[in-house]
N, C-alpha and C positions, 0 to 999 in steps of 0.2 A: 374558326380562322377572318379574316374581316371580309366585307362586299362592299362593295358600294351602292349596291338597289336595297338592298338586306340593312342591311347594317353587319350581320356576322349569320354566318350559316356553317350549321355540323361538319366536320371531314373528319374521318375513318383511317387507321392507323390498322393492317393486319399480316397479321404471320400466317406466312403458307406455308402448310407441310412440304407441298409435292411445290418445287419454287417450277417446273417444269410448264405449270400450267399459269403463271405468268411471264412465259418465258415470249411468247411474241404480243405484239398488244392487240391482236384479235383475240387472243386469250386471255388476256388483262381486261379489256373492256368485256369478258362475256362473265369473269367473274366479279365488276365489280358491279355490273346489273345483278347477280345474281344476289351480292351482298344489299345493294339497295334496297331490293324485292324483299329479298328478308326482314328488311327491319320493318319494310312498310306493312310488312304482315304482324310485326309485332309490335311496334311500338307506334305505329301509322305514320302517315308525310310529310308529316311535322318535322319527325326527328329521322328524316330520309337522308346522307351523309351526302353533300355537294360535291364529294369528291371521295375514294378512297382509294389511298397510297397502302401498295403493298409490301412490308420490309419482311428483315428475316429473323427478326427479334426487335423485344418493345423492353424500353430503357429502365432495370428495376433495381433496386437496393440491393443488398451483399444478404438482406434476409428476405428478398425476395415482392418486397410493394415495390408497386408498378409507381414512376417516378409523373405522373397524371401533370399534375403542374406542370415542369417541364417541358414537357411535350407539351401542350397548351402554347406555352411561351414563346417553342420557336414557331409555332405555326403561326403565331404572331408576330414574330419577328422581333423577341424581346430575348434576353439573359434570362441565360433557364437557370440562374439565380447558385446554391451552394448541390454543387455535384459530389461530394468528398465521401459518398456511400453507394455512387452506381456502383454497382458490378462488371459492368461491361460500356465502354464512355464510345466501342466503336456503333452500339446502336443508336446513339443520337447523330452520330452523321450520318447514318444514312437517312435518317427521318427527314435534317438537313437537305442530304441529295434530292431524296424524292422530292423536298418541298421544289428544290429548285428545277424539277422536272415538269412542272407544271403548266 
């Protein structure tokens, strides 16, 4: 995503198996901190996401491929492009709503 100071910062979209973990603000913040710590441990602080958005599903094609290009476009406020092969359009709507809540 665009950042005024750094130019761009990484963000993460994560699917939670148990939605009750992120039902409260405190639960969401705790799980977000846990994700950031895991990224620090595996990839280093340079890759730590600026923000972690929890959603119920990620946009995929009917054949199961992740629509990373579309996710990035939505995060940057651009048109997501050709979505004729998307399996569940509501996943893109969830990303848009999550980004509005920041």
